[in-house]
C-alpha positions as CSV (number, residue, x, y, z in Angstrom):
1,M,-7.8,-10.7,-23.8
2,N,-7.4,-12.3,-20.6
3,E,-7.1,-9.9,-17.9
4,R,-5.7,-10.4,-13.7
5,R,-7.0,-8.6,-11.2
6,F,-4.7,-8.6,-7.8
7,Q,-6.9,-6.7,-4.7
8,L,-5.1,-6.6,-1.7
9,R,-6.2,-4.7,1.6
10,M,-4.0,-4.3,4.9
11,S,-5.2,-2.7,8.2
12,C,-2.0,-1.5,11.0
13,R,-1.7,0.0,14.6
14,Y,1.1,1.7,15.4
15,E,2.8,2.8,18.7
16,D,4.7,5.9,19.4
17,P,7.5,7.6,18.8
18,D,8.3,6.3,15.0
19,N,5.3,4.8,13.9
20,S,6.2,1.3,14.8
21,I,3.6,-1.2,13.5
22,V,1.9,-3.1,17.0
23,D,-0.5,-5.2,15.0
24,L,-1.0,-5.7,11.0
25,E,-3.5,-7.8,9.3
26,A,-3.5,-7.9,5.5
27,E,-6.3,-9.8,3.4
28,V,-6.5,-10.9,-0.6
29,L,-10.1,-10.4,-2.1
30,V,-10.4,-14.3,-3.1
31,K,-14.1,-14.5,-5.7
32,R,-15.6,-11.2,-4.2
33,R,-15.0,-12.5,-0.5
34,W,-11.6,-11.2,1.6
35,E,-9.3,-14.0,3.1
36,A,-6.4,-13.6,5.5
37,L,-3.3,-13.5,3.4
38,D,-0.7,-15.1,5.4
39,P,2.2,-15.2,2.9
40,G,4.2,-18.3,2.7
41,L,6.2,-20.8,0.4
42,R,2.8,-21.5,-1.0
43,T,1.9,-18.4,-1.8
44,P,1.6,-18.1,-6.0
45,G,4.4,-15.8,-6.4
46,F,2.5,-12.9,-8.4
47,L,0.3,-12.6,-5.0
48,L,3.5,-12.5,-3.3
49,F,4.6,-9.6,-5.8
50,A,1.6,-7.9,-5.1
51,Y,2.0,-7.9,-1.6
52,T,5.2,-7.0,-2.1
53,I,4.2,-3.6,-3.6
54,L,1.6,-2.9,-0.8
55,T,3.9,-3.4,2.1
56,C,6.6,-1.1,0.3
57,Q,4.6,1.7,-0.4
58,H,3.0,1.1,3.7
59,T,7.1,1.6,4.4
60,Y,7.8,4.5,2.9
61,F,4.0,5.8,3.7
62,R,4.9,5.3,7.7
63,T,8.2,6.3,7.5
64,N,7.2,9.5,5.6
65,C,4.7,10.0,7.9
66,T,7.3,10.2,10.7
67,E,9.6,12.0,8.9
68,R,7.4,15.5,8.8
69,G,5.9,14.5,12.3
70,F,2.6,13.1,11.7
71,R,1.9,10.4,14.7
72,L,-0.3,7.5,13.0
73,A,-2.6,5.6,15.4
74,E,-4.0,3.2,12.4
75,A,-4.2,3.1,9.0
76,N,-6.4,1.2,5.6
77,G,-4.4,0.3,2.9
78,S,-5.5,-1.1,-0.5
79,I,-3.8,-2.1,-3.7
80,D,-5.9,-2.7,-7.0
81,L,-3.6,-4.4,-9.2
82,L,-4.5,-5.2,-13.6
83,T,-2.3,-7.0,-15.3
84,G,-2.7,-7.9,-19.1
85,E,-2.7,-11.9,-20.5
86,D,1.3,-11.1,-20.6
87,W,1.1,-10.7,-17.1
88,I,2.6,-6.8,-17.4
89,L,0.8,-4.1,-15.1
90,R,-1.7,-2.1,-16.6
91,K,-3.6,-0.4,-13.7
92,L,-1.8,0.0,-10.1
93,H,-4.0,1.7,-7.9
94,V,-2.7,2.1,-4.2
95,R,-4.5,4.1,-1.1
96,F,-3.8,4.6,2.2
97,D,-6.6,6.5,4.8
98,A,-5.3,7.1,8.4
99,L,-6.0,8.1,11.9
100,L,-3.4,10.5,13.3
101,K,-2.7,10.7,17.2
102,S,-1.3,13.9,16.0
103,G,-0.3,16.0,13.6
104,A,-1.8,18.1,10.6
105,P,-1.0,17.7,7.3
106,T,-1.3,20.0,4.8
107,R,-2.2,19.8,1.0
108,Q,1.5,19.6,0.6
109,D,2.4,17.6,3.2
110,V,-0.2,14.7,2.0
111,D,1.5,15.3,-2.2
112,Y,5.0,15.0,-0.2
113,I,4.2,11.3,1.1
114,A,2.4,9.9,-1.8
115,E,5.4,11.0,-4.1
116,R,7.8,9.3,-1.7
117,M,5.5,5.9,-1.8
118,R,6.0,6.0,-5.1
119,Q,10.1,6.2,-4.8
120,C,9.9,2.7,-2.8
121,P,12.2,0.5,-4.1
122,V,9.6,-1.8,-5.6
123,S,7.3,0.8,-7.2
124,K,10.9,2.2,-8.9
125,N,11.5,-1.2,-10.4
126,L,7.7,-1.9,-12.0
127,G,8.5,-0.2,-15.5
128,E,5.9,2.0,-17.1
129,V,2.3,1.2,-16.3
130,P,-0.3,3.2,-18.0
131,D,-2.6,3.5,-15.1
132,I,-0.9,4.6,-11.9
133,R,-2.5,6.2,-9.1
134,T,-1.3,6.7,-5.3
135,R,-3.5,8.5,-2.8
136,V,-3.4,9.4,0.7
137,R,-5.7,10.5,3.3
138,F,-5.8,11.7,6.9
139,G,-9.0,11.6,9.0
């Protein structure tokens, strides 16, 4: 079976009071090397799709952090996608590690934020993904 793997990551810095994005950089893993991702007209469609999932999850991550009263300093997010040869998602792992300016998330807060991330409109339209994981960590 010809599986296809897509790995992307992003780094983001924020400003108060609503965790607005100050700076965001995205990268894609190409032949074991991270390369800057600057989505545009020549970006392959499935790579845009993968980036869309990551950015949608990121939006829900920072929005729900704001809702819970957590002020973000910076965050690093990643997505690891695996498809079968039919391009259907078999694995979707999303992870965000964040540094806070203020707030002290409880386990319930972290679980709530991760669950809300899975409710972003793009994620809700993915269909069944056999191996799906969403992780959030605050340092």
